[in-house]
DSSP file (Angstrom, degrees, kcal/mol; ACC not computed):
  #  RESIDUE AA STRUCTURE BP1 BP2  ACC     N-H-->O    O-->H-N    N-H-->O    O-->H-N    TCO  KAPPA ALPHA  PHI   PSI    X-CA   Y-CA   Z-CA
    1    1 A X     >        0   0    0      0, 0.0     4,-1.7     0, 0.0     5,-0.1   0.000 360.0 360.0 360.0 -40.0 -147.2 -107.0 -105.6
    2    2 A X  H  >  +     0   0    0      1,-0.2     4,-2.1     2,-0.2     5,-0.2   0.852 360.0  54.4 -66.4 -36.7 -144.3 -109.3 -104.9
    3    3 A X  H  > S+     0   0    0      2,-0.2     4,-2.8     1,-0.2     5,-0.2   0.922 107.6  50.9 -61.9 -43.7 -142.8 -108.7 -108.3
    4    4 A X  H  > S+     0   0    0      1,-0.2     4,-2.7     2,-0.2    -2,-0.2   0.908 109.4  49.5 -63.5 -40.1 -142.8 -104.9 -107.6
    5    5 A X  H  X S+     0   0    0     -4,-1.7     4,-2.0     2,-0.2    -1,-0.2   0.901 113.2  47.1 -68.1 -39.9 -141.1 -105.4 -104.3
    6    6 A X  H  X S+     0   0    0     -4,-2.1     4,-2.4     2,-0.2    -2,-0.2   0.921 114.0  47.5 -63.1 -46.3 -138.3 -107.6 -106.0
    7    7 A X  H  X S+     0   0    0     -4,-2.8     4,-2.5     1,-0.2     5,-0.2   0.908 110.1  52.5 -62.5 -42.2 -137.9 -105.1 -108.8
    8    8 A X  H  X S+     0   0    0     -4,-2.7     4,-2.3    -5,-0.2    -1,-0.2   0.894 110.4  48.8 -61.4 -41.5 -137.7 -102.3 -106.3
    9    9 A X  H  X S+     0   0    0     -4,-2.0     4,-2.7     2,-0.2     5,-0.2   0.921 110.8  49.7 -63.6 -46.1 -134.9 -104.2 -104.4
   10   10 A X  H  X S+     0   0    0     -4,-2.4     4,-2.1     2,-0.2    -2,-0.2   0.893 112.7  46.7 -59.8 -42.0 -132.9 -104.8 -107.5
   11   11 A X  H  X S+     0   0    0     -4,-2.5     4,-2.4     2,-0.2    -2,-0.2   0.928 112.6  50.6 -67.7 -43.7 -133.1 -101.2 -108.6
   12   12 A X  H  X S+     0   0    0     -4,-2.3     4,-2.2    -5,-0.2    -2,-0.2   0.919 111.3  47.0 -60.6 -45.7 -132.1 -100.1 -105.1
   13   13 A X  H  X S+     0   0    0     -4,-2.7     4,-2.5     2,-0.2    -1,-0.2   0.876 111.9  51.8 -67.9 -35.9 -129.1 -102.4 -105.0
   14   14 A X  H  X S+     0   0    0     -4,-2.1     4,-2.5    -5,-0.2    -2,-0.2   0.920 110.5  48.2 -64.6 -40.2 -128.1 -101.2 -108.5
   15   15 A X  H  X S+     0   0    0     -4,-2.4     4,-2.2     2,-0.2    -2,-0.2   0.876 110.9  51.4 -70.8 -34.8 -128.3  -97.6 -107.4
   16   16 A X  H  X S+     0   0    0     -4,-2.2     4,-2.6     2,-0.2     5,-0.2   0.915 110.1  48.7 -60.0 -48.2 -126.2  -98.4 -104.3
   17   17 A X  H  X S+     0   0    0     -4,-2.5     4,-3.0     2,-0.2     5,-0.3   0.940 110.8  50.2 -61.3 -46.8 -123.5 -100.1 -106.4
   18   18 A X  H  X S+     0   0    0     -4,-2.5     4,-2.0     1,-0.2    -2,-0.2   0.948 113.5  46.2 -61.7 -43.8 -123.3  -97.2 -108.9
   19   19 A X  H  X S+     0   0    0     -4,-2.2     4,-0.6     1,-0.2    -1,-0.2   0.924 115.4  46.3 -64.3 -41.1 -123.0  -94.7 -105.9
   20   20 A X  H >< S+     0   0    0     -4,-2.6     3,-0.5     1,-0.2    -2,-0.2   0.897 112.7  50.8 -66.0 -40.5 -120.4  -96.9 -104.2
   21   21 A X  H 3< S+     0   0    0     -4,-3.0    -1,-0.2     1,-0.2    -2,-0.2   0.918 118.4  35.4 -68.7 -40.8 -118.4  -97.4 -107.5
   22   22 A X  H 3< S+     0   0    0     -4,-2.0    -1,-0.2    -5,-0.3    -2,-0.2   0.367  89.7 118.1 -98.5   5.1 -118.2  -93.7 -108.4
   23   23 A X  S << S-     0   0    0     -4,-0.6    43,-0.3    -3,-0.5     5,-0.1  -0.471  79.8 -91.9 -69.5 142.1 -117.8  -92.4 -104.8
   24   24 A X     >  -     0   0    0      1,-0.1     4,-2.5    -2,-0.1     5,-0.2  -0.199  35.3-116.9 -52.9 147.4 -114.5  -90.6 -104.2
   25   25 A X  H  > S+     0   0    0      1,-0.2     4,-2.8     2,-0.2     5,-0.2   0.886 113.3  52.2 -56.0 -42.6 -111.8  -92.9 -102.8
   26   26 A X  H  > S+     0   0    0      1,-0.2     4,-2.2     2,-0.2    -1,-0.2   0.936 111.9  45.6 -61.1 -44.7 -111.5  -91.1  -99.5
   27   27 A X  H  > S+     0   0    0      2,-0.2     4,-2.8     1,-0.2    -1,-0.2   0.874 113.0  50.7 -66.4 -39.3 -115.3  -91.4  -98.9
   28   28 A X  H  X S+     0   0    0     -4,-2.5     4,-2.5     2,-0.2     5,-0.2   0.915 111.0  49.0 -67.7 -43.7 -115.3  -95.1 -100.0
   29   29 A X  H  X S+     0   0    0     -4,-2.8     4,-2.1    -5,-0.2    -2,-0.2   0.939 113.4  46.8 -60.7 -45.9 -112.4  -95.9  -97.6
   30   30 A X  H  X S+     0   0    0     -4,-2.2     4,-2.6    -5,-0.2    -2,-0.2   0.939 114.5  45.9 -57.1 -54.1 -114.2  -94.1  -94.7
   31   31 A X  H  X S+     0   0    0     -4,-2.8     4,-2.2     1,-0.2    -1,-0.2   0.858 111.7  52.4 -62.2 -34.8 -117.5  -95.8  -95.4
   32   32 A X  H  X S+     0   0    0     -4,-2.5     4,-2.4     2,-0.2    -1,-0.2   0.910 110.2  47.9 -68.4 -40.7 -115.9  -99.3  -95.8
   33   33 A X  H  X S+     0   0    0     -4,-2.1     4,-2.7    -5,-0.2    -2,-0.2   0.910 113.2  48.1 -68.2 -41.7 -114.1  -98.9  -92.4
   34   34 A X  H  X S+     0   0    0     -4,-2.6     4,-2.6     2,-0.2    -2,-0.2   0.901 112.2  48.9 -66.2 -37.8 -117.4  -97.8  -90.7
   35   35 A X  H  X S+     0   0    0     -4,-2.2     4,-2.1     2,-0.2    -2,-0.2   0.943 114.1  45.7 -68.7 -46.3 -119.4 -100.6  -92.2
   36   36 A X  H  X S+     0   0    0     -4,-2.4     4,-1.9     2,-0.2    -2,-0.2   0.896 112.6  50.4 -61.4 -43.1 -116.7 -103.1  -91.1
   37   37 A X  H  X S+     0   0    0     -4,-2.7     4,-2.6     1,-0.2    -2,-0.2   0.901 111.6  48.6 -66.5 -40.6 -116.5 -101.6  -87.6
   38   38 A X  H  X S+     0   0    0     -4,-2.6     4,-1.4     2,-0.2    -1,-0.2   0.861 109.9  51.7 -66.5 -33.2 -120.3 -101.8  -87.2
   39   39 A X  H  <>S+     0   0    0     -4,-2.1     5,-2.1     2,-0.2     6,-0.9   0.875 111.0  48.2 -66.1 -39.2 -120.4 -105.3  -88.4
   40   40 A X  H ><5S+     0   0    0     -4,-1.9     3,-1.5     4,-0.2    -2,-0.2   0.925 111.7  49.1 -67.3 -47.3 -117.7 -106.2  -85.8
   41   41 A X  H 3<5S+     0   0    0     -4,-2.6    -1,-0.2     1,-0.3    -2,-0.2   0.810 106.8  56.0 -64.2 -27.8 -119.6 -104.4  -83.0
   42   42 A X  T 3<5S-     0   0    0     -4,-1.4    -1,-0.3    -5,-0.2    -2,-0.2   0.529 117.7-115.0 -81.3  -5.3 -122.8 -106.2  -83.9
   43   43 A X  T < 5S+     0   0    0     -3,-1.5    -3,-0.2    -4,-0.2    -2,-0.1   0.567  85.7 116.7  85.1  10.3 -120.9 -109.5  -83.5
   44   44 A X  S   <S+     0   0    0     -5,-2.1     2,-0.3    -6,-0.2    -4,-0.2   0.802  76.4  29.5 -75.0 -31.5 -121.2 -110.5  -87.1
   45   45 A X  S    S-     0   0    0     -6,-0.9    -2,-0.2    -9,-0.1     2,-0.2  -0.941  74.0-126.6-131.4 148.6 -117.4 -110.4  -87.8
   46   46 A X     >  -     0   0    0     -2,-0.3     4,-2.3     1,-0.1     5,-0.2  -0.500  43.6 -98.5 -84.1 168.6 -114.3 -111.1  -85.9
   47   47 A X  H  > S+     0   0    0      1,-0.2     4,-2.3     2,-0.2     5,-0.2   0.868 122.2  51.0 -59.0 -37.5 -111.6 -108.2  -86.0
   48   48 A X  H  > S+     0   0    0      2,-0.2     4,-1.9     1,-0.2    -1,-0.2   0.922 112.6  45.9 -67.0 -40.7 -109.5 -110.0  -88.7
   49   49 A X  H  > S+     0   0    0      2,-0.2     4,-2.3     1,-0.2    -2,-0.2   0.875 108.6  57.0 -65.4 -39.1 -112.5 -110.5  -91.0
   50   50 A X  H  X S+     0   0    0     -4,-2.3     4,-2.5     2,-0.2    -2,-0.2   0.906 107.4  48.1 -55.9 -47.1 -113.5 -106.9  -90.4
   51   51 A X  H  X S+     0   0    0     -4,-2.3     4,-2.7     1,-0.2    -1,-0.2   0.909 111.4  48.8 -59.8 -42.1 -110.2 -105.7  -91.6
   52   52 A X  H  X S+     0   0    0     -4,-1.9     4,-2.4     2,-0.2    -2,-0.2   0.879 111.5  51.0 -67.0 -35.2 -110.3 -107.8  -94.7
   53   53 A X  H  X S+     0   0    0     -4,-2.3     4,-2.6     2,-0.2     5,-0.2   0.934 111.9  46.2 -67.9 -47.0 -113.9 -106.6  -95.4
   54   54 A X  H  X S+     0   0    0     -4,-2.5     4,-2.0     1,-0.2    -2,-0.2   0.937 113.9  48.8 -61.8 -46.3 -112.8 -102.9  -95.0
   55   55 A X  H  X S+     0   0    0     -4,-2.7     4,-0.9     1,-0.2    -2,-0.2   0.922 114.0  46.5 -61.9 -42.7 -109.8 -103.5  -97.2
   56   56 A X  H >< S+     0   0    0     -4,-2.4     3,-0.5     1,-0.2    -2,-0.2   0.925 114.5  45.9 -64.1 -45.2 -111.9 -105.3  -99.9
   57   57 A X  H 3< S+     0   0    0     -4,-2.6    -1,-0.2     1,-0.2    -2,-0.2   0.782 105.6  59.8 -66.4 -30.0 -114.7 -102.7  -99.9
   58   58 A X  H 3< S+     0   0    0     -4,-2.0    -1,-0.2    -5,-0.2    -2,-0.2   0.766  95.2  80.5 -73.1 -23.9 -112.3  -99.8 -100.1
   59   59 A X    <<  -     0   0    0     -4,-0.9     2,-0.3    -3,-0.5    10,-0.0  -0.385  62.2-163.3 -81.9 160.9 -110.9 -101.1 -103.4
   60   60 A X        -     0   0    0     -2,-0.1     2,-0.3     2,-0.1    -2,-0.0  -0.954  13.4-126.9-135.9 160.2 -112.4 -100.6 -106.8
   61   61 A X        +     0   0    0     -2,-0.3     4,-0.0     2,-0.1     8,-0.0  -0.763  62.5  13.1-107.2 151.1 -111.9 -102.3 -110.1
   62   62 A X  S    S-     0   0    0     -2,-0.3     3,-0.4     2,-0.1     2,-0.2   0.075  87.0 -63.8  78.9 170.1 -111.1 -100.8 -113.4
   63   63 A X  S    S+     0   0    0      1,-0.2     3,-0.1     8,-0.1    -2,-0.1  -0.478  98.8  65.4 -90.4 163.5 -110.0  -97.4 -114.5
   64   64 A X  S    S+     0   0    0      1,-0.5    -1,-0.2    -2,-0.2     2,-0.1   0.267  74.2 111.9 107.7 -14.4 -112.0  -94.3 -114.2
   65   65 A X  S    S-     0   0    0     -3,-0.4    -1,-0.5     2,-0.2   -43,-0.1  -0.391  77.4-112.6 -86.9 172.4 -112.0  -94.1 -110.4
   66   66 A X  S    S+     0   0    0    -43,-0.3     2,-0.3    -2,-0.1    -1,-0.1   0.101  88.5  75.9 -98.4  23.2 -110.2  -91.5 -108.4
   67   67 A X  S    S-     0   0    0    -42,-0.1     2,-0.7   -43,-0.0    -2,-0.2  -0.941  84.0-107.0-131.2 159.4 -107.6  -93.7 -106.8
   68   68 A X        +     0   0    0     -2,-0.3    -2,-0.1     1,-0.2    -5,-0.0  -0.728  37.5 165.5 -91.6 119.2 -104.4  -95.2 -108.2
   69   69 A X        -     0   0    0     -2,-0.7    -1,-0.2    -7,-0.0    -6,-0.0   0.517  50.6-120.6-104.9 -15.4 -104.6  -99.0 -108.8
   70   70 A X  S >  S+     0   0    0      3,-0.1     3,-1.2     1,-0.0    -2,-0.1   0.396  81.8 114.6  90.1  -5.2 -101.6  -99.2 -111.0
   71   71 A X  T 3   +     0   0    0      1,-0.3     3,-0.1    -9,-0.1    -8,-0.1   0.665  65.9  64.2 -75.9 -13.4 -103.4 -100.7 -114.0
   72   72 A X  T 3  S-     0   0    0      1,-0.3    -1,-0.3     0, 0.0     2,-0.0   0.378 115.8 -98.7 -92.7   5.8 -102.9  -97.7 -116.1
   73   73 A X    <   -     0   0    0     -3,-1.2    -1,-0.3     4,-0.0     2,-0.3  -0.071  34.7 -92.1  98.6 160.2  -99.0  -98.2 -116.1
   74   74 A X    >>  -     0   0    0     -3,-0.1     4,-1.9     1,-0.1     3,-0.7  -0.719  34.6-107.1-108.3 161.5  -96.2  -96.6 -114.1
   75   75 A X  H 3> S+     0   0    0      1,-0.3     4,-2.0    -2,-0.3     5,-0.2   0.833 120.4  58.0 -61.8 -29.3  -94.1  -93.6 -115.1
   76   76 A X  H 3> S+     0   0    0      1,-0.2     4,-1.7     2,-0.2    -1,-0.3   0.883 105.0  50.5 -66.2 -35.7  -91.2  -96.0 -115.8
   77   77 A X  H <> S+     0   0    0     -3,-0.7     4,-1.8     1,-0.2    -2,-0.2   0.885 111.3  47.9 -68.2 -35.8  -93.3  -97.8 -118.3
   78   78 A X  H  X S+     0   0    0     -4,-1.9     4,-1.8     1,-0.2    -2,-0.2   0.850 110.7  50.6 -74.1 -29.8  -94.2  -94.6 -120.1
   79   79 A X  H  X S+     0   0    0     -4,-2.0     4,-2.0    -5,-0.2    -1,-0.2   0.880 111.2  48.3 -75.5 -32.6  -90.7  -93.4 -120.1
   80   80 A X  H  X S+     0   0    0     -4,-1.7     4,-1.9     2,-0.2    -2,-0.2   0.875 111.5  51.3 -69.5 -36.4  -89.5  -96.7 -121.7
   81   81 A X  H  X S+     0   0    0     -4,-1.8     4,-1.7     2,-0.2    -2,-0.2   0.836 107.5  52.3 -66.6 -34.9  -92.3  -96.4 -124.2
   82   82 A X  H  X S+     0   0    0     -4,-1.8     4,-1.8     2,-0.2    -2,-0.2   0.898 108.5  51.0 -66.6 -43.4  -91.2  -92.9 -125.1
   83   83 A X  H  X S+     0   0    0     -4,-2.0     4,-2.0     1,-0.2    -2,-0.2   0.901 109.8  50.6 -65.3 -38.4  -87.6  -94.1 -125.7
   84   84 A X  H  X S+     0   0    0     -4,-1.9     4,-1.2     1,-0.2    -1,-0.2   0.886 109.4  49.6 -66.8 -36.6  -88.9  -96.8 -128.0
   85   85 A X  H  < S+     0   0    0     -4,-1.7     4,-0.4     1,-0.2    -1,-0.2   0.830 111.8  48.5 -70.5 -32.1  -91.0  -94.5 -130.0
   86   86 A X  H >< S+     0   0    0     -4,-1.8     3,-0.6     1,-0.2    -2,-0.2   0.847 111.5  49.2 -74.1 -34.9  -88.1  -92.0 -130.5
   87   87 A X  H 3< S+     0   0    0     -4,-2.0    -2,-0.2     1,-0.2    -1,-0.2   0.742 104.4  61.6 -75.7 -22.7  -85.7  -94.8 -131.5
   88   88 A X  T 3<        0   0    0     -4,-1.2    -1,-0.2     1,-0.2    -2,-0.2   0.656 360.0 360.0 -77.7 -14.4  -88.2  -96.1 -134.1
   89   89 A X    <         0   0    0     -3,-0.6    -1,-0.2    -4,-0.4    -2,-0.1   0.501 360.0 360.0 -79.7 360.0  -88.3  -93.0 -136.1
């Protein structure tokens, strides 16, 4: 019985992570702010830590999400690369 509860918790946490990861950026920022605000109101965090928590949770890592993290390159980088490819011909 204990194993089933532990496995259930692991699956629930994995599902929560997947939903959080692929959630639209606007929703994620709103949810992170609400979670941090609720933690502050409950007395678990001071205001500074609540802001850091909200900032941390609002971010996502890697490509494929719907917010710009800058890891895919900037327009200046792509124009410099285009110039190099045309001069190489």
